[in-house]
GUGUTI-780284 format. One record per residue (C-alpha): x, y, z. Coordinates in steps of 0.05 Angstrom, whole numbers, padded with zeros to 5 digits, always signed. Example, Ala and Ser with C-alpha at 12.3 -4.5 7.8 and 13.67 -1.06 7.14 Angstrom:
<recs>
+00246-00090+00156+00273-00021+00143
</recs>
This chain:
<recs>
-01598+01683-00252-01621+01645-00313-01553+01653-00342-01521+01625-00279-01570+01567-00278-01555+01552-00351-01480+01555-00335-01490+01509-00275-01532+01463-00317-01480+01463-00372-01426+01451-00319-01467+01393-00290-01475+01363-00358-01401+01370-00370-01387+01336-00303-01437+01282-00319-01406+01270-00387-01338+01274-00355-01359+01223-00302-01388+01179-00356-01323+01188-00394-01283+01167-00333-01331+01109-00322-01324+01090-00395-01248+01095-00390-01252+01053-00326-01295+01001-00361-01247+00999-00421-01186+00994-00376-01220+00941-00334-01240+00902-00396-01170+00905-00424-01139+00885-00358-01190+00828-00349-01176+00802-00419-01100+00805-00409-01105+00769-00342-01147+00714-00371-01097+00703-00427-01040+00703-00378-01074+00653-00332-01089+00608-00391-01016+00613-00414-00990+00601-00345-01036+00541-00335-01014+00513-00402-00941+00525-00387-00946+00492-00318-00984+00434-00348-00931+00424-00403-00875+00428-00351-00909+00376-00307-00923+00331-00367-00850+00336-00390-00827+00323-00318-00869+00259-00317-00842+00237-00385-00770+00251-00367-00775+00215-00300-00805+00153-00333-00753+00154-00388-00694+00161-00340-00720+00105-00295-00732+00056-00352-00662+00071-00379-00634+00056-00309-00666-00013-00313-00638-00021-00383-00568-00009-00356-00578-00071-00314-00592-00110-00378-00526-00085-00408-00489-00110-00346-00523-00178-00349-00510-00183-00424-00436-00169-00411-00435-00228-00363-00462-00276-00417-00417-00246-00471-00355-00255-00429-00379-00323-00403-00424-00356-00455-00435-00417-00411-00450-00377-00348-00470-00425-00292-00530-00418-00248-00489-00402-00184-00447-00351-00223-00511-00319-00249-00540-00315-00178-00475-00284-00153-00477-00232-00208-00548-00213-00190-00533-00208-00116-00472-00164-00129-00516-00114-00166-00559-00104-00103-00619-00088-00146-00671-00086-00089-00634-00027-00057-00611+00011-00119-00671+00002-00165-00734-00012-00124-00790-00043-00165-00749-00100-00196-00787-00165-00184-00739-00212-00219-00679-00216-00266-00671-00276-00310-00645-00309-00372-00690-00339-00426-00661-00391-00473-00690-00407-00541-00703-00482-00549-00729-00517-00610-00795-00552-00598-00766-00621-00614-00708-00608-00566-00751-00596-00503-00740-00666-00474-00665-00660-00482-00667-00591-00450-00706-00616-00389-00658-00674-00381-00598-00627-00385-00628-00582-00332-00640-00643-00287-00567-00660-00292-00547-00588-00279-00587-00585-00215-00569-00655-00190-00549-00649-00117-00564-00574-00113-00629-00546-00142-00614-00476-00114-00687-00468-00096-00712-00481-00167-00771-00528-00178-00760-00591-00221-00751-00571-00294-00817-00579-00329-00831-00531-00386-00901-00502-00383-00943-00494-00422-00918-00537-00479-00930-00513-00551-00902-00562-00602-00913-00520-00663-00856-00470-00654-00792-00455-00617-00799-00442-00542-00769-00386-00501-00755-00421-00434-00739-00384-00369-00674-00420-00350-00647-00372-00296-00691-00331-00250-00669-00292-00189-00689-00284-00134-00720-00353-00142-00751-00352-00072-00808-00307-00093-00811-00325-00167-00813-00401-00167-00876-00401-00208-00839-00367-00266-00782-00418-00272-00784-00461-00335-00842-00418-00362-00847-00416-00438-00852-00341-00452-00871-00354-00524-00940-00374-00501-00954-00304-00476-00968-00260-00538-00937-00197-00507-00874-00232-00482-00867-00270-00548-00873-00207-00589-00823-00169-00546-00771-00226-00550-00778-00233-00625-00773-00158-00634-00709-00156-00592-00682-00215-00632-00696-00182-00699-00672-00112-00681-00614-00128-00634-00641-00076-00585-00675-00083-00518-00751-00082-00518-00810-00080-00469-00866-00130-00465-00925-00087-00444-00965-00103-00382-00965-00177-00366-00984-00221-00307-00928-00255-00267-00934-00319-00227-00904-00296-00161-00910-00312-00087-00953-00301-00048-00998-00269-00102-00992-00258-00176-00976-00187-00198-00975-00142-00259-00909-00122-00288-00872-00103-00351-00811-00142-00375-00749-00113-00410-00713-00161-00457-00642-00155-00483-00621-00205-00539-00559-00248-00534-00528-00279-00596-00479-00335-00603-00410-00305-00613-00428-00243-00572-00432-00192-00629-00498-00169-00658-00503-00196-00730-00514-00145-00784-00567-00183-00824-00636-00203-00800-00627-00275-00822-00562-00280-00783-00594-00250-00721-00650-00301-00723-00601-00358-00735-00552-00339-00680-00604-00318-00629-00587-00356-00564-00636-00323-00516-00648-00260-00477-00634-00230-00409-00692-00196-00377-00716-00157-00316-00788-00158-00292-00810-00092-00262-00870-00081-00217-00896-00027-00262-00947+00004-00214-00895+00009-00158-00844+00039-00206-00892+00091-00232-00914+00111-00162-00841+00122-00142-00823+00161-00205-00885+00204-00209-00896+00216-00135-00959+00236-00099-00957+00307-00126-00959+00288-00200-01010+00233-00189-01056+00282-00152-01052+00335-00207-01047+00295-00271-01082+00235-00300-01031+00192-00337-01041+00129-00377-00989+00093-00418-01000+00046-00477-00953+00001-00515-00956+00021-00589-00916-00037-00619-00943-00091-00666-00969-00157-00641-00991-00212-00689-00988-00163-00747-01041-00117-00718-01025-00049-00685-01044-00036-00613-01105+00005-00601-01116+00051-00540-01156+00001-00499-01152-00040-00435-01116-00097-00469-01051-00060-00484-01046-00006-00430-00983-00008-00387-01003+00040-00332-01064+00079-00312-01058+00129-00255-01133+00127-00244-01126+00070-00193-01085+00115-00147-01129+00178-00153-01193+00200-00121-01255+00215-00162-01290+00283-00162-01330+00262-00100-01267+00247-00061-01273+00171-00064-01212+00128-00080-01213+00098-00149-01223+00022-00151-01169+00009-00203-01213+00017-00264-01194+00061-00322-01256+00104-00327-01230+00160-00281-01215+00223-00321-01233+00273-00265-01254+00330-00312-01291+00329-00379-01245+00315-00438-01268+00378-00475-01248+00423-00416-01185+00387-00395-01114+00405-00412-01089+00345-00451-01024+00324-00484-00998+00262-00519-00924+00245-00512-00884+00189-00543-00829+00148-00510-00782+00100-00546-00751+00053-00494-00703+00012-00535-00738-00014-00597-00808-00006-00566-00856+00052-00570-00899+00080-00513-00954+00132-00517-00966+00175-00455-01034+00208-00451-01032+00264-00399-01092+00305-00376-01103+00354-00319-01144+00336-00258-01185+00382-00212-01127+00389-00163-01085+00420-00219-01140+00466-00242-01151+00491-00170-01080+00519-00170-01097+00569-00224-01126+00638-00206-01193+00637-00244-01221+00686-00193-01173+00742-00211-01207+00768-00274-01273+00774-00237-01238+00813-00182-01206+00858-00233-01274+00871-00266-01307+00886-00200-01251+00934-00180-01255+00969-00247-01330+00979-00241-01323+01007-00170-01268+01057-00188-01227+01070-00250-01167+01086-00207-01162+01012-00190-01129+01002-00258-01062+01020-00226-01076+00971-00170-01095+00917-00220-01031+00930-00260-00991+00924-00197-01025+00859-00179-01012+00833-00249-00939+00849-00240-00937+00813-00174-00974+00754-00204-00923+00750-00260-00866+00751-00210-00899+00696-00170-00908+00656-00233-00835+00664-00251-00815+00643-00180-00859+00580-00185-00829+00564-00253-00759+00571-00226-00776+00527-00167-00806+00474-00213-00744+00477-00257-00699+00470-00196-00740+00410-00173-00734+00379-00242-00658+00389-00243-00654+00357-00174-00693+00296-00197-00650+00291-00259-00588+00291-00215-00618+00236-00171-00634+00193-00231-00565+00205-00259-00535+00181-00193-00578+00118-00196-00556+00101-00266-00483+00113-00247-00486+00075-00181-00452+00012-00209-00380+00020-00187-00347-00022-00242-00333+00011-00309-00354-00031-00369-00312-00021-00432-00318-00049-00502-00264-00038-00555-00260-00061-00626-00198-00101-00643-00144-00091-00667-00155-00016-00679-00173-00004-00605-00233+00040-00621-00280+00052-00563-00349+00023-00575-00382+00030-00507-00366+00055-00437-00413+00056-00377-00432+00117-00336-00386+00098-00278-00328+00126-00320-00352+00196-00305-00344+00186-00230-00278+00150-00232-00242+00187-00289-00274+00255-00277-00293+00261-00351-00359+00254-00388-00375+00194-00431-00381+00240-00491-00308+00260-00482-00287+00188-00490-00330+00177-00551-00305+00241-00583-00231+00224-00570-00220+00148-00582-00151+00151-00549-00171+00191-00487-00173+00128-00444-00099+00117-00460-00082+00191-00450-00113+00190-00381-00065+00134-00361-00002+00150-00322+00057+00154-00370+00096+00102-00330+00039+00050-00340+00025+00060-00414+00078+00010-00435+00043-00046-00396-00023-00028-00429+00008-00029-00498+00039-00096-00483-00030-00122-00462-00061-00100-00528-00006-00136-00567-00015-00205-00535-00087-00205-00512-00106-00245-00574-00062-00303-00551-00076-00300-00476-00151-00286-00484-00152-00256-00414-00108-00205-00378-00109-00171-00311-00073-00105-00304-00066-00052-00250-00049+00019-00272-00056+00091-00252-00098+00146-00283-00094+00221-00275-00159+00258-00268-00168+00330-00294-00161+00356-00223-00092+00323-00217-00115+00266-00171-00082+00199-00185-00125+00136-00179-00109+00062-00185-00151+00018-00232-00154-00058-00236-00174-00079-00306-00199-00148-00326-00195-00153-00402-00226-00209-00444-00213-00222-00518-00276-00241-00557-00264-00268-00627-00312-00246-00681-00353-00287-00729-00305-00272-00787-00229-00275-00788-00196-00211-00767-00259-00187-00731-00256-00185-00655-00267-00142-00595-00242-00133-00524-00291-00129-00466-00263-00103-00400-00286-00089-00330-00248-00034-00292-00252-00027-00216-00227+00032-00175-00178+00002-00125-00148+00067-00101-00172+00058-00030-00143-00012-00025-00077+00013-00053-00074+00071-00004-00088+00024+00054-00033-00022+00031+00016+00036+00025-00004+00062+00093+00008-00006+00124+00076-00010+00090+00097+00058+00115+00073+00043+00186+00114-00022+00185+00174+00018+00160+00166+00068+00218+00157+00012+00269+00219-00024+00244+00259+00041+00249+00233+00055+00319+00251-00015+00342+00322-00009+00315+00329+00061+00344+00313+00034+00414+00376-00009+00408+00418+00051+00388+00390+00091+00447+00406+00036+00497+00478+00029+00472+00495+00103+00463+00546+00136+00509+00542+00207+00480+00487+00246+00445+00524+00259+00379+00538+00185+00369+00466+00168+00387+00436+00219+00339+00482+00195+00283+00462+00123+00297+00388+00141+00296+00396+00176+00228+00431+00114+00201+00376+00068+00225+00320+00112+00196+00354+00113+00127+00367+00038+00130+00292+00028+00143+00276+00059+00075+00274+00135+00081+00314+00178+00033+00351+00221+00083+00350+00238+00157+00388+00290+00198+00387+00315+00269+00408+00382+00298+00421+00409+00368+00399+00479+00389+00459+00510+00425+00459+00567+00475+00459+00621+00421+00397+00592+00388+00432+00567+00326+00421+00495+00301+00484+00452+00298+00478+00388+00257+00493+00328+00301+00479+00270+00254+00461+00259+00180+00450+00197+00137+00424+00180+00068+00433+00209-00002+00436+00282+00019+00489+00305-00031+00509+00363+00013+00438+00388+00024+00454+00416+00093+00504+00463+00061+00446+00495+00024+00409+00511+00089+00470+00523+00133+00460+00599+00136+00389+00591+00162+00411+00539+00213+00468+00582+00238+00422+00642+00246+00374+00601+00288+00317+00581+00242+00254+00610+00273+00215+00630+00210+00146+00600+00221+00137+00598+00146+00189+00542+00143+00178+00472+00168+00237+00474+00217+00218+00543+00245+00144+00523+00251+00162+00458+00287+00208+00493+00337+00159+00550+00349+00097+00507+00357+00132+00448+00389+00092+00404+00342+00112+00359+00284+00105+00394+00217+00091+00352+00155+00103+00374+00083+00076+00317+00040+00085+00353-00026+00150+00393-00029+00137+00410-00102+00080+00457-00084+00089+00472-00009+00103+00547+00000+00143+00533+00064+00198+00501+00022+00200+00555-00031+00272+00576-00016+00300+00506-00019+00250+00471-00066+00296+00463-00126+00353+00436-00085+00306+00387-00049+00273+00362-00112+00340+00354-00147+00360+00306-00091+00295+00266-00097+00262+00295-00034+00186+00295-00046+00159+00297+00025+00188+00309+00095+00171+00315+00169+00204+00360+00220+00201+00333+00292+00221+00380+00349+00261+00352+00408+00239+00389+00472+00222+00382+00545+00183+00424+00593+00240+00475+00602+00275+00482+00535+00280+00462+00462+00336+00412+00453+00339+00403+00378+00304+00382+00313+00298+00315+00276+00282+00315+00201+00262+00255+00157+00255+00258+00081+00218+00210+00033+00217+00200-00042+00141+00196-00050+00082+00243-00041+00037+00236+00020+00089+00192+00054+00071+00214+00125-00001+00199+00145-00030+00210+00214-00012+00140+00239+00061+00147+00216+00066+00216+00247+00043+00188+00314+00096+00134+00310+00152+00183+00292+00129+00230+00348+00140+00172+00396+00210+00162+00368+00225+00237+00377+00201+00234+00449+00247+00175+00462+00306+00212+00431+00291+00273+00475+00290+00231+00538+00355+00196+00517+00390+00263+00504+00368+00288+00573+00393+00225+00605+00460+00229+00571+00468+00302+00590+00449+00287+00662+00499+00230+00664+00553+00275+00635+00537+00330+00686+00541+00281+00744+00609+00256+00718+00635+00327+00714+00610+00344+00784+00643+00281+00813+00709+00299+00779+00706+00370+00806+00691+00345+00877+00748+00296+00873+00797+00351+00853+00770+00394+00910+00784+00339+00961+00854+00329+00934+00868+00403+00940+00847+00403+01013+00889+00342+01029+00950+00373+00996+00945+00439+01034+00996+00453+01090+00948+00500+01125+00891+00479+01169+00823+00480+01136+00760+00488+01176+00694+00474+01142+00634+00506+01177+00562+00488+01162+00516+00548+01174
</recs>
């Protein structure tokens, strides 16, 4: 008994130690799992934060670049027309439709540099310019007046209706505007002003201004002294910065992140500091504090202590300027993380060591969910990138700049990707790609333009291009020759417009008029015809005279074969090539004639070179210049009478409207054939009856006719 008790005691001790061992293993496994989960949550939180911060930076960068594209377009206007008038400038701004395409733009204008001693002459010139039509501008009076240095006067400002207070304003009196203009002048690049106050109606507002320098002669001088000497002014756009940021960042980012932006350029020789005087944007005014109250617009809201917050500093370089983005996480972002999971893992491990498997499974599911959220965030980012790319490429005209006389491409706008179907990088990599894309038949005109553009100074040319997918488009090019500052130095600025739709409409109208003229002339042939073969031949002649390459008509006889009844045009014996099929009674639905007769519907083949229905006769047709055709069945309710075929020398010659017109012609021909056949039948019946009566009268026997 004592031995058994000792054994039981030893067994109990072993079970106790074994239980403690399991508990210790459970604690260790739980501790390891808790530690791993905490690291993963921290990594996931940091990854999500970095992704959101990069998303904010990318969105701001793309939007600011979209505004900069407007400056390039305005600069091109002044380069091509150095003395651009006020009405022409207004028309250019209205054509850009900035309010719809790029919301947030308050104004677009032109600032002219005026020497301090020339201010009276400038005001007098503006009075003469606005005499009789002030276009909504107030009387020219430069304000404020600083006589110690040159002034930067706002000469053009659109829309003037809500920006009258900014007209004639001397931007050199505002330190931020003055520094931005001078920086643009000295670097030749576009710059930003930082946050400034605009005089607008009905209330003043805060904005940033983007400046693009303009130099006399158009080209950007190579030396600093030359840039300062030839500086004529700057085009600019004023952007409602708070509205722009709200649209770019969206409610989601503003709720999760605190973002403030500072201008880090030099003003008056002293660098900007991170303070209220040089900040561009602070998201604190659109966020709620930790108690749920809306911020009052101040910059003290940070939402979580700086020591505990996820923070990141990013740099942007819009043009020649430099912005610093300070991004930190807010409570809404922190609430998305799963801080409770390690505690749950620890509790489950203490309760039972077997929960380690469950925790591992949960970790796996958590990782999968994290990957899914990351993929969703990346997809959202790609979608926004696509939207921003569409905004920057929304200007339909293609802006080109070539050096002269070597013809090297210097600049091309993003619209080239939509029209030519090739990326801008392809054009920069291959300087002659723009000429290679041109239709071979039009290259001679372009080469002639490059040879005499220096004398004419301006040329307009329409030509075709071939996209990589084979589509042909028509382009209208306005080219301007700009002489350089030194002999032999020049450039060509051009604006290309896609006029394919207008060309197609013009061609469609021409073809419809051709069909209408043919139908009108065919009606005369139908009225004067006395037999169907002569009528069908006359109709073929009229159709070819109207402008088609070839036309032929065939009659379906009693055996089902097709007998040609009329042919006209440059056929060169084409019917002999298909005679066997016609004699056998063409009913193959894979051919145009067979399909038309079987379906009793017109069949159009607008591209014989690739249409499988013409495979057997393609080479013969193309050799005779046939590029497109239409097969029109002639039928009534009881039978199929024949077939009418029309051939053209161009692709896509038969559109829906022309098909409808030719169907009407085919219907008229069918009715005329029936009428002629009915008339012929009546004449034959009358002749037979006449012979019958003569036979009765000549008979010597009595004839009794009974009616039963």
